[in-house]
N, CA, C, O and the ligand as a Tripos MOL2 file, in Angstrom:
@<TRIPOS>MOLECULE
protein
  289   287    73     0     0
PROTEIN
NO_CHARGES

@<TRIPOS>ATOM
      1 N          83.8920  126.0340  125.1670 N.3       1 MET1
      2 CA         84.5180  124.8890  124.5910 C.3       1 MET1
      3 C          85.9530  125.0620  124.5270 C.2       1 MET1
      4 O          86.4710  126.0590  124.0250 O.2       1 MET1
      5 N          86.6710  123.9930  125.0870 N.am      2 ARG2
      6 CA         88.1550  124.0800  124.9490 C.3       2 ARG2
      7 C          88.5610  123.7620  123.4940 C.2       2 ARG2
      8 O          88.0660  122.8220  122.8710 O.2       2 ARG2
      9 N          89.4710  124.5810  123.0000 N.am      3 THR3
     10 CA         89.8130  124.3180  121.5730 C.3       3 THR3
     11 C          91.2100  123.5320  121.4260 C.2       3 THR3
     12 O          91.7550  123.3940  120.3310 O.2       3 THR3
     13 N          91.7060  123.0620  122.5510 N.am      4 ASP4
     14 CA         92.9080  122.2140  122.3420 C.3       4 ASP4
     15 C          92.4690  120.7580  122.3710 C.2       4 ASP4
     16 O          93.3250  119.8840  122.2400 O.2       4 ASP4
     17 N          91.3010  120.4710  122.5190 N.am      5 ASP5
     18 CA         90.7500  119.0840  122.4120 C.3       5 ASP5
     19 C          90.3450  118.8340  120.9260 C.2       5 ASP5
     20 O          89.6040  119.5930  120.2990 O.2       5 ASP5
     21 N          90.8770  117.7510  120.4490 N.am      6 HIS6
     22 CA         90.5610  117.3080  119.0640 C.3       6 HIS6
     23 C          89.2750  116.5840  119.0400 C.2       6 HIS6
     24 O          89.2260  115.3600  118.9140 O.2       6 HIS6
     25 N          88.1540  117.3940  119.1690 N.am      7 THR7
     26 CA         86.8480  116.7320  119.0030 C.3       7 THR7
     27 C          86.0710  117.2400  117.8420 C.2       7 THR7
     28 O          86.4940  118.2140  117.2200 O.2       7 THR7
     29 N          84.9920  116.6620  117.5160 N.am      8 ALA8
     30 CA         84.2730  116.9070  116.3870 C.3       8 ALA8
     31 C          83.2270  118.0140  116.5610 C.2       8 ALA8
     32 O          82.4090  117.9460  117.4790 O.2       8 ALA8
     33 N          83.2420  118.9740  115.7400 N.am      9 ALA9
     34 CA         82.2240  119.9330  115.7040 C.3       9 ALA9
     35 C          81.0440  119.2370  114.9840 C.2       9 ALA9
     36 O          81.2280  118.5610  113.9720 O.2       9 ALA9
     37 N          79.8920  119.4160  115.5100 N.am     10 ARG10
     38 CA         78.6370  119.0770  114.7240 C.3      10 ARG10
     39 C          77.8560  120.2680  114.2620 C.2      10 ARG10
     40 O          77.7800  121.2420  115.0110 O.2      10 ARG10
     41 N          77.2460  120.2740  113.0470 N.am     11 PRO11
     42 CA         77.1620  119.0640  112.2000 C.3      11 PRO11
     43 C          78.2360  118.9580  111.1700 C.2      11 PRO11
     44 O          78.1010  118.1490  110.2530 O.2      11 PRO11
     45 N          79.2820  119.7090  111.2530 N.am     12 SER12
     46 CA         80.3020  119.7010  110.1600 C.3      12 SER12
     47 C          81.3200  118.5100  110.2790 C.2      12 SER12
     48 O          81.9680  118.0930  109.3190 O.2      12 SER12
     49 N          81.3970  118.0050  111.5570 N.am     13 TRP13
     50 CA         82.3590  116.8980  111.6180 C.3      13 TRP13
     51 C          83.8230  117.2650  111.3850 C.2      13 TRP13
     52 O          84.6660  116.4220  111.0780 O.2      13 TRP13
     53 N          84.0840  118.5530  111.5450 N.am     14 ASP14
     54 CA         85.5050  119.0120  111.2950 C.3      14 ASP14
     55 C          85.9700  119.1190  112.9060 C.2      14 ASP14
     56 O          85.1890  119.2980  113.8410 O.2      14 ASP14
     57 N          87.3010  118.9810  113.0020 N.am     15 CYS15
     58 CA         87.9050  119.0980  114.4220 C.3      15 CYS15
     59 C          87.8710  120.4690  114.8300 C.2      15 CYS15
     60 O          88.1460  121.3600  114.0270 O.2      15 CYS15
     61 N          87.5180  120.7370  116.1580 N.am     16 VAL16
     62 CA         87.3310  122.0340  116.7140 C.3      16 VAL16
     63 C          88.7080  122.6390  116.8830 C.2      16 VAL16
     64 O          88.8750  123.8590  116.9000 O.2      16 VAL16
     65 N          89.7640  121.7000  117.0170 N.am     17 ALA17
     66 CA         91.1290  122.3000  117.4180 C.3      17 ALA17
     67 C          91.9480  122.6990  116.0650 C.2      17 ALA17
     68 O          92.5910  123.7460  115.9870 O.2      17 ALA17
     69 N          91.8630  121.8480  115.1200 N.am     18 CYS18
     70 CA         92.7760  121.9490  113.9520 C.3      18 CYS18
     71 C          92.0420  122.1140  112.6250 C.2      18 CYS18
     72 O          92.6700  122.3510  111.5930 O.2      18 CYS18
     73 N          90.7480  121.9950  112.6450 N.am     19 ASP19
     74 CA         89.8960  122.2430  111.4040 C.3      19 ASP19
     75 C          90.1270  121.1630  110.3740 C.2      19 ASP19
     76 O          89.6130  121.3350  109.2690 O.2      19 ASP19
     77 N          90.8410  120.0660  110.5970 N.am     20 GLN20
     78 CA         90.7650  118.9230  109.7590 C.3      20 GLN20
     79 C          89.5210  118.1460  109.8430 C.2      20 GLN20
     80 O          88.7790  118.2780  110.8170 O.2      20 GLN20
     81 N          89.2450  117.3240  108.8530 N.am     21 THR21
     82 CA         88.1170  116.5270  109.0970 C.3      21 THR21
     83 C          88.3080  115.5550  110.2180 C.2      21 THR21
     84 O          89.4010  115.0060  110.3560 O.2      21 THR21
     85 N          87.2610  115.2960  111.0690 N.am     22 TRP22
     86 CA         87.4340  114.5090  112.2460 C.3      22 TRP22
     87 C          87.1830  113.0480  111.8790 C.2      22 TRP22
     88 O          86.3500  112.8040  111.0070 O.2      22 TRP22
     89 N          87.8120  112.1090  112.4560 N.am     23 PRO23
     90 CA         88.9090  112.2300  113.4850 C.3      23 PRO23
     91 C          90.3530  112.5310  112.8200 C.2      23 PRO23
     92 O          90.8240  111.7470  111.9960 O.2      23 PRO23
     93 N          90.9440  113.5540  113.1660 N.am     24 CYS24
     94 CA         92.2090  114.0760  112.7280 C.3      24 CYS24
     95 C          93.2370  113.1510  113.3710 C.2      24 CYS24
     96 O          92.9160  112.3950  114.2880 O.2      24 CYS24
     97 N          94.4280  113.2170  112.9020 N.am     25 ASP25
     98 CA         95.5600  112.3870  113.4040 C.3      25 ASP25
     99 C          95.7690  112.6000  115.0500 C.2      25 ASP25
    100 O          95.9980  111.6150  115.7510 O.2      25 ASP25
    101 N          95.6930  113.7270  115.5380 N.am     26 PRO26
    102 CA         95.7410  113.9050  117.0030 C.3      26 PRO26
    103 C          94.6300  113.2550  117.7170 C.2      26 PRO26
    104 O          94.8050  112.7350  118.8190 O.2      26 PRO26
    105 N          93.4300  113.2710  117.0860 N.am     27 ALA27
    106 CA         92.2140  112.7090  117.6570 C.3      27 ALA27
    107 C          92.4060  111.1110  117.6890 C.2      27 ALA27
    108 O          92.1250  110.4070  118.6590 O.2      27 ALA27
    109 N          92.8770  110.7030  116.5920 N.am     28 ARG28
    110 CA         93.0780  109.1950  116.4120 C.3      28 ARG28
    111 C          93.9840  108.6960  117.5040 C.2      28 ARG28
    112 O          93.7360  107.6990  118.1810 O.2      28 ARG28
    113 N          95.1030  109.4900  117.6380 N.am     29 GLU29
    114 CA         96.1190  109.0250  118.6230 C.3      29 GLU29
    115 C          95.4660  108.9550  120.0230 C.2      29 GLU29
    116 O          95.5540  107.9670  120.7520 O.2      29 GLU29
    117 N          94.7970  110.1040  120.3370 N.am     30 ALA30
    118 CA         94.1890  110.1330  121.6150 C.3      30 ALA30
    119 C          93.1520  109.1270  121.9460 C.2      30 ALA30
    120 O          93.0950  108.6350  123.0730 O.2      30 ALA30
    121 N          92.3130  108.8000  120.9740 N.am     31 LEU31
    122 CA         91.3710  107.8090  121.1010 C.3      31 LEU31
    123 C          92.0150  106.3710  121.3400 C.2      31 LEU31
    124 O          91.6240  105.5530  122.1730 O.2      31 LEU31
    125 N          93.0570  106.2210  120.4650 N.am     32 ARG32
    126 CA         93.7830  104.8920  120.5660 C.3      32 ARG32
    127 C          94.2490  104.7000  121.9790 C.2      32 ARG32
    128 O          94.1340  103.6140  122.5460 O.2      32 ARG32
    129 N          94.7990  105.8070  122.5730 N.am     33 SER33
    130 CA         95.4950  105.7350  123.9050 C.3      33 SER33
    131 C          94.3860  105.4630  124.9680 C.2      33 SER33
    132 O          94.6750  104.8990  126.0240 O.2      33 SER33
    133 N          93.2300  105.8300  124.7100 N.am     34 GLU34
    134 CA         92.2120  105.8840  125.7560 C.3      34 GLU34
    135 C          91.3250  104.6170  125.6840 C.2      34 GLU34
    136 O          90.6240  104.3120  126.6490 O.2      34 GLU34
    137 N          91.3470  103.9070  124.5980 N.am     35 MET35
    138 CA         90.4200  102.7470  124.4330 C.3      35 MET35
    139 C          91.1730  101.5830  123.8700 C.2      35 MET35
    140 O          92.1790  101.7420  123.1780 O.2      35 MET35
    141 N          90.6350  100.3130  124.1960 N.am     36 ASP36
    142 CA         91.0690   99.0740  123.4680 C.3      36 ASP36
    143 C          90.4830   99.1820  122.1820 C.2      36 ASP36
    144 O          89.6560  100.0430  121.8840 O.2      36 ASP36
    145 N          90.9580   98.2200  121.3490 N.am     37 ARG37
    146 CA         90.5060   98.1510  119.9140 C.3      37 ARG37
    147 C          88.9630   97.9180  119.7470 C.2      37 ARG37
    148 O          88.3180   98.5100  118.8810 O.2      37 ARG37
    149 N          88.4590   97.1060  120.5430 N.am     38 VAL38
    150 CA         87.0720   96.7610  120.4360 C.3      38 VAL38
    151 C          86.2200   97.9840  120.9620 C.2      38 VAL38
    152 O          85.2270   98.3610  120.3410 O.2      38 VAL38
    153 N          86.6130   98.5450  122.0430 N.am     39 GLY39
    154 CA         85.8590   99.7570  122.4910 C.3      39 GLY39
    155 C          85.9780  100.8820  121.4060 C.2      39 GLY39
    156 O          85.0140  101.5760  121.0850 O.2      39 GLY39
    157 N          87.1410  101.0020  120.9040 N.am     40 LEU40
    158 CA         87.4190  102.0560  119.9730 C.3      40 LEU40
    159 C          86.5030  101.9400  118.7620 C.2      40 LEU40
    160 O          85.9290  102.9310  118.3110 O.2      40 LEU40
    161 N          86.3690  100.7060  118.2290 N.am     41 ALA41
    162 CA         85.7190  100.3810  117.0210 C.3      41 ALA41
    163 C          84.1940  100.6500  117.2790 C.2      41 ALA41
    164 O          83.4900  101.1740  116.4160 O.2      41 ALA41
    165 N          83.7110  100.2590  118.5260 N.am     42 ILE42
    166 CA         82.1740  100.5330  118.8170 C.3      42 ILE42
    167 C          81.9660  102.0850  118.9220 C.2      42 ILE42
    168 O          80.9870  102.6560  118.4410 O.2      42 ILE42
    169 N          82.9850  102.7150  119.5990 N.am     43 TYR43
    170 CA         82.7560  104.2200  119.7770 C.3      43 TYR43
    171 C          82.7350  104.8920  118.3500 C.2      43 TYR43
    172 O          81.9010  105.7520  118.0660 O.2      43 TYR43
    173 N          83.6200  104.4890  117.5390 N.am     44 MET44
    174 CA         83.6380  105.1130  116.1700 C.3      44 MET44
    175 C          82.4420  104.6490  115.3590 C.2      44 MET44
    176 O          81.9530  105.3840  114.5020 O.2      44 MET44
    177 N          81.9560  103.4200  115.6220 N.am     45 TRP45
    178 CA         80.8680  103.1000  114.8900 C.3      45 TRP45
    179 C          79.6540  103.9300  115.2040 C.2      45 TRP45
    180 O          78.8820  104.2690  114.3070 O.2      45 TRP45
    181 N          79.4680  104.2710  116.4940 N.am     46 GLU46
    182 CA         78.5790  105.2440  116.9440 C.3      46 GLU46
    183 C          78.7060  106.6280  116.4040 C.2      46 GLU46
    184 O          77.7300  107.2780  116.0320 O.2      46 GLU46
    185 N          79.9090  107.0520  116.3710 N.am     47 ARG47
    186 CA         80.1710  108.3470  115.8100 C.3      47 ARG47
    187 C          79.7510  108.4140  114.2680 C.2      47 ARG47
    188 O          79.2380  109.4240  113.7860 O.2      47 ARG47
    189 N          79.9860  107.3720  113.6090 N.am     48 LEU48
    190 CA         79.7220  107.1530  112.1880 C.3      48 LEU48
    191 C          78.2240  107.2480  111.9800 C.2      48 LEU48
    192 O          77.7520  107.8480  111.0140 O.2      48 LEU48
    193 N          77.4690  106.6350  112.9190 N.am     49 ASP49
    194 CA         76.0970  106.6120  112.8190 C.3      49 ASP49
    195 C          75.5020  108.0610  112.9470 C.2      49 ASP49
    196 O          74.5780  108.4790  112.2500 O.2      49 ASP49
    197 N          76.1400  108.7610  113.9110 N.am     50 GLU50
    198 CA         75.6790  110.1930  114.1090 C.3      50 GLU50
    199 C          76.0340  111.0590  112.8170 C.2      50 GLU50
    200 O          75.2030  111.8160  112.3140 O.2      50 GLU50
    201 N          77.2180  110.9100  112.3560 N.am     51 ALA51
    202 CA         77.6600  111.6090  111.2350 C.3      51 ALA51
    203 C          76.7990  111.3510  109.9960 C.2      51 ALA51
    204 O          76.6680  112.2320  109.1460 O.2      51 ALA51
    205 N          76.2400  110.2110  109.8880 N.am     52 LEU52
    206 CA         75.3340  109.8840  108.6960 C.3      52 LEU52
    207 C          74.1360  110.7520  108.7120 C.2      52 LEU52
    208 O          73.5900  111.0910  107.6620 O.2      52 LEU52
    209 N          73.6990  111.1320  109.9180 N.am     53 TYR53
    210 CA         72.5940  112.0410  110.0550 C.3      53 TYR53
    211 C          72.9770  113.4190  109.6340 C.2      53 TYR53
    212 O          72.2290  114.1360  108.9700 O.2      53 TYR53
    213 N          74.2580  113.7940  110.0710 N.am     54 ASP54
    214 CA         74.6730  115.2750  109.9370 C.3      54 ASP54
    215 C          75.1430  115.6630  108.5640 C.2      54 ASP54
    216 O          74.8280  116.7270  108.0330 O.2      54 ASP54
    217 N          75.8900  114.7750  108.0300 N.am     55 LEU55
    218 CA         76.7090  114.9950  106.7340 C.3      55 LEU55
    219 C          75.8750  114.9300  105.5560 C.2      55 LEU55
    220 O          74.9140  114.1620  105.5470 O.2      55 LEU55
    221 N          76.1610  115.7000  104.5080 N.am     56 PRO56
    222 CA         75.5260  115.4000  103.2620 C.3      56 PRO56
    223 C          75.9010  114.0210  102.8310 C.2      56 PRO56
    224 O          76.8300  113.4590  103.4110 O.2      56 PRO56
    225 N          75.2050  113.3800  101.7820 N.am     57 PRO57
    226 CA         75.5450  112.0390  101.5280 C.3      57 PRO57
    227 C          76.9790  111.8760  101.1200 C.2      57 PRO57
    228 O          77.4920  112.7670  100.4420 O.2      57 PRO57
    229 N          77.6180  110.9050  101.4420 N.am     58 ASN58
    230 CA         79.1070  110.7210  101.1270 C.3      58 ASN58
    231 C          79.0410  109.2730  100.6790 C.2      58 ASN58
    232 O          78.2090  108.4650  101.0910 O.2      58 ASN58
    233 N          80.0800  108.9990   99.7210 N.am     59 PRO59
    234 CA         80.2770  107.4820   99.4890 C.3      59 PRO59
    235 C          80.4540  106.8410  100.6880 C.2      59 PRO59
    236 O          81.2360  107.2940  101.5240 O.2      59 PRO59
    237 N          79.7090  105.6630  100.9040 N.am     60 PRO60
    238 CA         80.0400  104.8600  102.0590 C.3      60 PRO60
    239 C          81.3490  104.5250  102.3300 C.2      60 PRO60
    240 O          81.7680  104.5840  103.4860 O.2      60 PRO60
    241 N          82.1720  104.1190  101.2490 N.am     61 ALA61
    242 CA         83.5790  103.6500  101.4560 C.3      61 ALA61
    243 C          84.3300  104.7650  102.0930 C.2      61 ALA61
    244 O          85.2100  104.5330  102.9220 O.2      61 ALA61
    245 N          83.9990  105.9870  101.7220 N.am     62 GLU62
    246 CA         84.8270  107.1110  102.2740 C.3      62 GLU62
    247 C          84.5090  107.2820  103.8460 C.2      62 GLU62
    248 O          85.4430  107.4200  104.6350 O.2      62 GLU62
    249 N          83.2700  107.2710  104.2470 N.am     63 LEU63
    250 CA         82.9760  107.3360  105.6540 C.3      63 LEU63
    251 C          83.5710  106.1120  106.3080 C.2      63 LEU63
    252 O          84.2120  106.2750  107.3460 O.2      63 LEU63
    253 N          83.4320  104.9820  105.8370 N.am     64 PHE64
    254 CA         83.9860  103.7610  106.4400 C.3      64 PHE64
    255 C          85.6200  103.9010  106.6060 C.2      64 PHE64
    256 O          86.1400  103.5120  107.6520 O.2      64 PHE64
    257 N          86.2760  104.3650  105.7340 N.am     65 GLU65
    258 CA         87.6340  104.5540  105.9310 C.3      65 GLU65
    259 C          88.0560  105.6330  106.9720 C.2      65 GLU65
    260 O          89.0210  105.5200  107.7270 O.2      65 GLU65
    261 N          87.1450  106.7690  106.9080 N.am     66 ARG66
    262 CA         87.5040  107.8340  107.7700 C.3      66 ARG66
    263 C          87.1330  107.5370  109.2460 C.2      66 ARG66
    264 O          87.8120  107.9630  110.1800 O.2      66 ARG66
    265 N          86.0740  106.8220  109.3980 N.am     67 PHE67
    266 CA         85.6180  106.5380  110.8900 C.3      67 PHE67
    267 C          86.1020  105.1530  111.4240 C.2      67 PHE67
    268 O          86.3160  105.0110  112.6280 O.2      67 PHE67
    269 N          86.2720  104.1470  110.5490 N.am     68 LEU68
    270 CA         86.3540  102.8910  111.1440 C.3      68 LEU68
    271 C          87.6650  102.0820  110.6910 C.2      68 LEU68
    272 O          88.1900  101.3100  111.4930 O.2      68 LEU68
    273 N          88.1540  102.2480  109.4940 N.am     69 LYS69
    274 CA         89.2420  101.4920  109.0110 C.3      69 LYS69
    275 C          90.5230  101.6500  109.8220 C.2      69 LYS69
    276 O          91.2450  100.6820  110.0570 O.2      69 LYS69
    277 N          90.7800  102.8120  110.2220 N.am     70 TRP70
    278 CA         91.9850  103.1360  110.9830 C.3      70 TRP70
    279 C          92.0220  102.4850  112.3940 C.2      70 TRP70
    280 O          93.0620  102.4360  113.0520 O.2      70 TRP70
    281 N          90.8150  101.9810  112.8310 N.am     71 THR71
    282 CA         90.7390  101.4620  114.1760 C.3      71 THR71
    283 C          91.2310  100.0020  114.2680 C.2      71 THR71
    284 O          91.4980   99.4710  115.3450 O.2      71 THR71
    285 N          91.3380   99.3780  113.0550 N.am     72 TRP72
    286 CA         91.6150   97.9500  113.0870 C.3      72 TRP72
    287 C          93.1560   97.7790  113.2760 C.2      72 TRP72
    288 O          93.6500   96.6530  113.3360 O.2      72 TRP72
    289 ZN         92.3180  117.9110  115.4040 Zn       73 ZN73
@<TRIPOS>BOND
     1     1     2 1
     2     2     3 1
     3     3     4 2
     4     3     5 am
     5     5     6 1
     6     6     7 1
     7     7     8 2
     8     7     9 am
     9     9    10 1
    10    10    11 1
    11    11    12 2
    12    11    13 am
    13    13    14 1
    14    14    15 1
    15    15    16 2
    16    15    17 am
    17    17    18 1
    18    18    19 1
    19    19    20 2
    20    19    21 am
    21    21    22 1
    22    22    23 1
    23    23    24 2
    24    23    25 am
    25    25    26 1
    26    26    27 1
    27    27    28 2
    28    27    29 am
    29    29    30 1
    30    30    31 1
    31    31    32 2
    32    31    33 am
    33    33    34 1
    34    34    35 1
    35    35    36 2
    36    35    37 am
    37    37    38 1
    38    38    39 1
    39    39    40 2
    40    39    41 am
    41    41    42 1
    42    42    43 1
    43    43    44 2
    44    43    45 am
    45    45    46 1
    46    46    47 1
    47    47    48 2
    48    47    49 am
    49    49    50 1
    50    50    51 1
    51    51    52 2
    52    51    53 am
    53    53    54 1
    54    54    55 1
    55    55    56 2
    56    55    57 am
    57    57    58 1
    58    58    59 1
    59    59    60 2
    60    59    61 am
    61    61    62 1
    62    62    63 1
    63    63    64 2
    64    63    65 am
    65    65    66 1
    66    66    67 1
    67    67    68 2
    68    67    69 am
    69    69    70 1
    70    70    71 1
    71    71    72 2
    72    71    73 am
    73    73    74 1
    74    74    75 1
    75    75    76 2
    76    75    77 am
    77    77    78 1
    78    78    79 1
    79    79    80 2
    80    79    81 am
    81    81    82 1
    82    82    83 1
    83    83    84 2
    84    83    85 am
    85    85    86 1
    86    86    87 1
    87    87    88 2
    88    87    89 am
    89    89    90 1
    90    90    91 1
    91    91    92 2
    92    91    93 am
    93    93    94 1
    94    94    95 1
    95    95    96 2
    96    95    97 am
    97    97    98 1
    98    98    99 1
    99    99   100 2
   100    99   101 am
   101   101   102 1
   102   102   103 1
   103   103   104 2
   104   103   105 am
   105   105   106 1
   106   106   107 1
   107   107   108 2
   108   107   109 am
   109   109   110 1
   110   110   111 1
   111   111   112 2
   112   111   113 am
   113   113   114 1
   114   114   115 1
   115   115   116 2
   116   115   117 am
   117   117   118 1
   118   118   119 1
   119   119   120 2
   120   119   121 am
   121   121   122 1
   122   122   123 1
   123   123   124 2
   124   123   125 am
   125   125   126 1
   126   126   127 1
   127   127   128 2
   128   127   129 am
   129   129   130 1
   130   130   131 1
   131   131   132 2
   132   131   133 am
   133   133   134 1
   134   134   135 1
   135   135   136 2
   136   135   137 am
   137   137   138 1
   138   138   139 1
   139   139   140 2
   140   139   141 am
   141   141   142 1
   142   142   143 1
   143   143   144 2
   144   143   145 am
   145   145   146 1
   146   146   147 1
   147   147   148 2
   148   147   149 am
   149   149   150 1
   150   150   151 1
   151   151   152 2
   152   151   153 am
   153   153   154 1
   154   154   155 1
   155   155   156 2
   156   155   157 am
   157   157   158 1
   158   158   159 1
   159   159   160 2
   160   159   161 am
   161   161   162 1
   162   162   163 1
   163   163   164 2
   164   163   165 am
   165   165   166 1
   166   166   167 1
   167   167   168 2
   168   167   169 am
   169   169   170 1
   170   170   171 1
   171   171   172 2
   172   171   173 am
   173   173   174 1
   174   174   175 1
   175   175   176 2
   176   175   177 am
   177   177   178 1
   178   178   179 1
   179   179   180 2
   180   179   181 am
   181   181   182 1
   182   182   183 1
   183   183   184 2
   184   183   185 am
   185   185   186 1
   186   186   187 1
   187   187   188 2
   188   187   189 am
   189   189   190 1
   190   190   191 1
   191   191   192 2
   192   191   193 am
   193   193   194 1
   194   194   195 1
   195   195   196 2
   196   195   197 am
   197   197   198 1
   198   198   199 1
   199   199   200 2
   200   199   201 am
   201   201   202 1
   202   202   203 1
   203   203   204 2
   204   203   205 am
   205   205   206 1
   206   206   207 1
   207   207   208 2
   208   207   209 am
   209   209   210 1
   210   210   211 1
   211   211   212 2
   212   211   213 am
   213   213   214 1
   214   214   215 1
   215   215   216 2
   216   215   217 am
   217   217   218 1
   218   218   219 1
   219   219   220 2
   220   219   221 am
   221   221   222 1
   222   222   223 1
   223   223   224 2
   224   223   225 am
   225   225   226 1
   226   226   227 1
   227   227   228 2
   228   227   229 am
   229   229   230 1
   230   230   231 1
   231   231   232 2
   232   231   233 am
   233   233   234 1
   234   234   235 1
   235   235   236 2
   236   235   237 am
   237   237   238 1
   238   238   239 1
   239   239   240 2
   240   239   241 am
   241   241   242 1
   242   242   243 1
   243   243   244 2
   244   243   245 am
   245   245   246 1
   246   246   247 1
   247   247   248 2
   248   247   249 am
   249   249   250 1
   250   250   251 1
   251   251   252 2
   252   251   253 am
   253   253   254 1
   254   254   255 1
   255   255   256 2
   256   255   257 am
   257   257   258 1
   258   258   259 1
   259   259   260 2
   260   259   261 am
   261   261   262 1
   262   262   263 1
   263   263   264 2
   264   263   265 am
   265   265   266 1
   266   266   267 1
   267   267   268 2
   268   267   269 am
   269   269   270 1
   270   270   271 1
   271   271   272 2
   272   271   273 am
   273   273   274 1
   274   274   275 1
   275   275   276 2
   276   275   277 am
   277   277   278 1
   278   278   279 1
   279   279   280 2
   280   279   281 am
   281   281   282 1
   282   282   283 1
   283   283   284 2
   284   283   285 am
   285   285   286 1
   286   286   287 1
   287   287   288 2
@<TRIPOS>SUBSTRUCTURE
     1 MET1         2 RESIDUE 1 A MET
     2 ARG2         6 RESIDUE 1 A ARG
     3 THR3        10 RESIDUE 1 A THR
     4 ASP4        14 RESIDUE 1 A ASP
     5 ASP5        18 RESIDUE 1 A ASP
     6 HIS6        22 RESIDUE 1 A HIS
     7 THR7        26 RESIDUE 1 A THR
     8 ALA8        30 RESIDUE 1 A ALA
     9 ALA9        34 RESIDUE 1 A ALA
    10 ARG10       38 RESIDUE 1 A ARG
    11 PRO11       42 RESIDUE 1 A PRO
    12 SER12       46 RESIDUE 1 A SER
    13 TRP13       50 RESIDUE 1 A TRP
    14 ASP14       54 RESIDUE 1 A ASP
    15 CYS15       58 RESIDUE 1 A CYS
    16 VAL16       62 RESIDUE 1 A VAL
    17 ALA17       66 RESIDUE 1 A ALA
    18 CYS18       70 RESIDUE 1 A CYS
    19 ASP19       74 RESIDUE 1 A ASP
    20 GLN20       78 RESIDUE 1 A GLN
    21 THR21       82 RESIDUE 1 A THR
    22 TRP22       86 RESIDUE 1 A TRP
    23 PRO23       90 RESIDUE 1 A PRO
    24 CYS24       94 RESIDUE 1 A CYS
    25 ASP25       98 RESIDUE 1 A ASP
    26 PRO26      102 RESIDUE 1 A PRO
    27 ALA27      106 RESIDUE 1 A ALA
    28 ARG28      110 RESIDUE 1 A ARG
    29 GLU29      114 RESIDUE 1 A GLU
    30 ALA30      118 RESIDUE 1 A ALA
    31 LEU31      122 RESIDUE 1 A LEU
    32 ARG32      126 RESIDUE 1 A ARG
    33 SER33      130 RESIDUE 1 A SER
    34 GLU34      134 RESIDUE 1 A GLU
    35 MET35      138 RESIDUE 1 A MET
    36 ASP36      142 RESIDUE 1 A ASP
    37 ARG37      146 RESIDUE 1 A ARG
    38 VAL38      150 RESIDUE 1 A VAL
    39 GLY39      154 RESIDUE 1 A GLY
    40 LEU40      158 RESIDUE 1 A LEU
    41 ALA41      162 RESIDUE 1 A ALA
    42 ILE42      166 RESIDUE 1 A ILE
    43 TYR43      170 RESIDUE 1 A TYR
    44 MET44      174 RESIDUE 1 A MET
    45 TRP45      178 RESIDUE 1 A TRP
    46 GLU46      182 RESIDUE 1 A GLU
    47 ARG47      186 RESIDUE 1 A ARG
    48 LEU48      190 RESIDUE 1 A LEU
    49 ASP49      194 RESIDUE 1 A ASP
    50 GLU50      198 RESIDUE 1 A GLU
    51 ALA51      202 RESIDUE 1 A ALA
    52 LEU52      206 RESIDUE 1 A LEU
    53 TYR53      210 RESIDUE 1 A TYR
    54 ASP54      214 RESIDUE 1 A ASP
    55 LEU55      218 RESIDUE 1 A LEU
    56 PRO56      222 RESIDUE 1 A PRO
    57 PRO57      226 RESIDUE 1 A PRO
    58 ASN58      230 RESIDUE 1 A ASN
    59 PRO59      234 RESIDUE 1 A PRO
    60 PRO60      238 RESIDUE 1 A PRO
    61 ALA61      242 RESIDUE 1 A ALA
    62 GLU62      246 RESIDUE 1 A GLU
    63 LEU63      250 RESIDUE 1 A LEU
    64 PHE64      254 RESIDUE 1 A PHE
    65 GLU65      258 RESIDUE 1 A GLU
    66 ARG66      262 RESIDUE 1 A ARG
    67 PHE67      266 RESIDUE 1 A PHE
    68 LEU68      270 RESIDUE 1 A LEU
    69 LYS69      274 RESIDUE 1 A LYS
    70 TRP70      278 RESIDUE 1 A TRP
    71 THR71      282 RESIDUE 1 A THR
    72 TRP72      286 RESIDUE 1 A TRP
    73 ZN73       289 GROUP 0 **** ****
């Protein structure tokens, strides 16, 4: 696995490149440059759905902000 890509490690959902919670700032920037807003929102919605299975229970507002709010 390349470690200069800011992608999520599962099931921790930490970034494999910088160890921040994913999506880290570089990941957000890269995703924004790759997709339009609708595509990005859908993509992140799917990631959130996956993360819900992997992560211990989190306050929904926290996950919402982490995965979706920044895409708007
Ligand atoms: Zn990162």
